[in-house]
C-alpha positions as CSV (number, residue, x, y, z in Angstrom):
1,X,18.3,137.9,152.0
2,X,20.4,139.3,154.7
3,X,24.1,138.8,154.7
4,X,24.4,136.4,158.1
5,X,21.6,134.1,156.0
6,X,24.0,133.4,153.1
7,X,25.6,130.0,154.4
8,X,25.8,127.2,152.2
9,X,23.8,124.4,153.4
10,X,26.9,122.0,153.2
11,X,29.0,123.5,155.3
12,X,26.4,123.5,158.2
13,X,27.1,121.0,160.9
14,X,25.2,120.0,164.0
15,X,27.1,122.0,166.3
16,X,27.4,125.2,164.0
17,X,28.1,128.4,165.2
18,X,25.3,130.5,166.8
19,X,26.4,133.4,165.1
20,X,25.7,131.6,161.7
21,X,21.8,131.1,161.1
22,X,20.7,128.3,158.4
23,X,20.1,129.2,154.7
24,X,16.2,130.4,154.7
25,X,14.6,130.7,152.0
26,X,11.0,131.9,150.7
27,X,9.1,130.5,147.8
28,X,10.1,133.0,145.2
29,X,14.0,132.7,145.5
30,X,15.1,131.0,142.6
31,X,18.5,129.5,141.2
32,X,19.6,127.4,138.1
33,X,21.1,123.6,139.5
34,X,23.7,122.0,137.5
35,X,21.8,120.6,134.2
36,X,20.1,123.7,133.5
37,X,16.8,122.8,134.9
38,X,15.2,125.8,136.4
39,X,14.4,125.0,140.3
40,X,13.6,127.4,143.1
41,X,16.6,127.7,144.9
42,X,15.1,126.6,148.3
43,X,14.7,123.3,146.5
44,X,18.6,123.1,145.2
45,X,19.6,124.2,149.0
46,X,17.4,122.0,150.9
47,X,17.9,119.2,148.5
48,X,21.8,119.8,148.9
49,X,21.4,120.0,153.0
50,X,19.6,116.8,153.6
51,X,22.2,114.7,150.9
52,X,25.1,116.4,153.2
53,X,23.3,114.6,156.3
54,X,21.9,118.0,158.0
55,X,18.5,118.3,159.3
56,X,15.9,120.9,157.7
57,X,12.7,122.4,158.1
58,X,9.8,122.0,155.5
59,X,6.5,122.7,155.1
60,X,4.0,119.9,155.1
61,X,0.0,119.8,154.4
62,X,-0.6,119.9,158.5
63,X,2.6,121.6,160.1
64,X,6.3,122.6,159.8
65,X,8.2,119.2,159.9
66,X,11.8,118.6,161.0
67,X,13.0,116.3,158.2
68,X,16.4,114.3,157.4
69,X,18.1,111.8,155.2
70,X,16.2,108.9,156.4
71,X,19.2,106.4,155.7
72,X,21.3,107.8,158.3
73,X,20.9,106.6,161.7
74,X,22.7,109.7,163.3
75,X,20.3,112.1,161.4
76,X,17.6,110.4,163.1
77,X,19.3,110.5,166.6
78,X,20.1,114.3,165.8
79,X,16.7,115.2,165.5
80,X,15.5,113.4,168.4
81,X,18.1,115.4,170.2
82,X,17.1,118.6,168.9
83,X,13.3,117.9,170.0
84,X,14.4,116.8,173.5
85,X,12.7,113.4,173.3
86,X,13.8,109.7,173.9
87,X,15.7,108.0,171.2
88,X,13.3,105.1,170.9
89,X,10.2,107.4,170.0
90,X,9.3,106.6,166.1
91,X,10.1,109.0,163.1
92,X,7.7,108.8,160.3
93,X,9.3,108.2,157.0
94,X,7.7,110.3,154.4
95,X,7.6,110.1,150.5
96,X,6.1,112.5,147.9
97,X,4.8,109.2,145.9
98,X,3.5,105.8,146.5
99,X,6.4,104.8,143.9
100,X,9.3,106.7,146.3
101,X,7.7,105.0,149.3
102,X,7.6,101.1,147.8
103,X,11.2,102.0,147.1
104,X,12.1,102.2,150.6
105,X,10.1,99.5,152.1
106,X,9.0,97.2,149.0
107,X,6.9,94.9,151.6
108,X,4.4,97.7,152.4
109,X,0.7,97.3,151.0
110,X,0.1,99.9,148.2
111,X,-3.5,99.7,148.7
112,X,-3.2,101.1,152.3
113,X,-1.1,103.9,151.3
114,X,-3.7,106.7,151.7
115,X,-2.3,109.8,150.8
116,X,-3.0,113.2,152.8
117,X,-2.6,114.4,156.2
118,X,-2.3,110.7,157.7
119,X,0.5,109.2,159.7
120,X,0.0,105.4,158.8
121,X,1.6,102.6,161.2
122,X,1.9,99.2,158.8
123,X,3.7,95.9,159.0
124,X,7.5,96.2,158.8
125,X,8.4,92.5,158.3
126,X,12.1,93.1,157.2
127,X,12.4,95.3,159.7
128,X,14.0,98.4,157.6
129,X,14.7,101.7,159.1
130,X,15.4,100.5,162.6
131,X,16.5,103.9,163.8
132,X,12.9,105.1,162.9
133,X,10.6,102.3,164.1
134,X,11.1,103.1,168.2
135,X,10.1,99.9,170.1
136,X,8.1,98.5,167.4
137,X,10.8,97.4,164.9
138,X,8.4,95.1,163.2
139,X,6.1,98.1,162.4
140,X,7.0,101.7,160.6
141,X,5.0,104.9,160.1
142,X,5.0,106.4,157.0
143,X,3.4,109.2,155.3
144,X,2.3,110.2,151.6
145,X,1.2,113.9,152.0
146,X,0.0,116.6,149.6
147,X,2.8,119.0,150.0
148,X,3.1,122.3,148.9
149,X,5.7,123.9,146.9
150,X,8.5,123.7,147.3
151,X,8.4,120.9,149.6
152,X,7.2,118.6,146.8
153,X,10.1,119.5,144.7
154,X,12.5,118.7,147.2
155,X,10.7,115.6,147.7
156,X,11.2,115.0,144.1
157,X,15.0,115.4,144.3
158,X,15.6,113.4,147.5
159,X,12.7,110.8,147.2
160,X,12.2,110.5,151.0
161,X,12.9,112.2,154.3
162,X,12.3,111.3,157.8
163,X,10.0,113.5,159.5
164,X,8.7,114.8,162.8
165,X,7.0,118.0,163.6
166,X,9.7,121.1,164.1
167,X,9.1,121.6,167.9
168,X,10.4,120.9,171.0
169,X,9.0,117.6,172.4
170,X,5.3,118.6,173.9
171,X,5.8,122.1,172.4
172,X,3.0,123.5,170.1
173,X,2.6,122.4,166.6
174,X,4.6,125.2,164.0
175,X,1.9,126.6,161.9
176,X,4.4,129.1,160.6
177,X,8.0,129.1,160.1
178,X,8.8,131.5,162.7
179,X,6.8,129.3,165.1
180,X,9.7,126.6,165.0
181,X,12.1,127.0,168.0
182,X,15.1,129.2,167.5
183,X,17.3,126.2,168.5
184,X,15.9,124.0,165.8
185,X,16.2,127.0,163.0
186,X,19.5,127.3,164.0
187,X,20.9,123.6,163.9
188,X,19.1,123.2,160.2
189,X,21.1,123.4,157.4
190,X,18.1,125.1,155.6
191,X,14.9,126.5,156.4
192,X,11.8,126.6,153.4
193,X,9.2,129.0,154.2
194,X,5.8,127.7,152.7
195,X,3.7,130.3,154.5
196,X,1.0,129.6,157.3
197,X,-0.2,126.0,157.4
198,X,-3.0,124.7,158.9
199,X,-1.1,124.0,162.2
200,X,-3.2,120.7,163.1
201,X,-1.1,117.6,163.1
202,X,-2.0,114.3,161.1
203,X,-4.4,111.7,161.8
204,X,-2.6,108.6,163.2
205,X,-3.9,105.3,162.0
206,X,-2.4,101.8,163.1
207,X,-2.8,99.3,160.4
208,X,-0.9,96.5,162.1
209,X,-3.8,94.6,163.6
210,X,-7.0,92.9,162.2
211,X,-9.0,96.1,162.5
212,X,-7.6,99.8,161.9
213,X,-6.9,101.6,164.7
214,X,-7.1,105.5,165.3
215,X,-4.3,106.4,167.4
216,X,-4.8,110.1,167.5
217,X,-7.2,112.3,165.9
218,X,-5.6,115.1,164.0
219,X,-6.2,116.9,160.9
220,X,-8.5,114.5,159.8
221,X,-11.4,113.2,162.1
222,X,-11.4,109.7,162.9
223,X,-14.6,108.6,161.2
224,X,-13.6,110.3,158.2
225,X,-10.2,108.7,158.3
226,X,-11.3,105.3,158.8
227,X,-14.1,105.9,155.6
228,X,-11.3,107.3,153.6
229,X,-9.2,104.1,154.3
230,X,-11.9,101.7,153.4
231,X,-12.6,103.7,150.0
232,X,-9.0,103.2,149.3
233,X,-8.7,99.5,150.3
234,X,-11.7,98.9,148.1
235,X,-10.2,100.6,145.0
């Protein structure tokens, strides 16, 4: 690891000095966190950065994601600022398991929580996480991706993150860590390198009406996504 990349995640700030880059860790870097359990260093440092309220870049099952602590409205604001998009645009709530997602939004219909490269827009009757829901506070977008390691281990540690693609608004979707704009990388507390991803964003399904609607066709074709959802609802 180069000397300039040795900054600790908890010391990063939104207005970080441009000569100090975020901690960048590859899949092989390892460390021993408190308690003695051996985890990749990328996991412990990314988890620490998230808990400190700093944005982090993580690999997902589609593209690299710009992630943060979902319980802090100011983190959602910073993520929107880094992407150069309006604050009122929604940001997904991403979790590593159905159980972790239901801890955050208990009213969700567990039968509709389709795992994989999908973003599901679901009813949010208690209007939880209004800083993530945009102009539809009675709905919320959620993801249950099949994450590559070490991102899955980060989610095991922190439970859930807010997540959006780690690109400038309207820019190309990042399939490699190097594709993430430099301004975003410098503002993050940690960068986790998961190798090259598919680079195709998630398929977005709106389940708030009488019939499911495909809002965006992405990694899964629309017909396949609707069929997978129907199978899930029959379980």
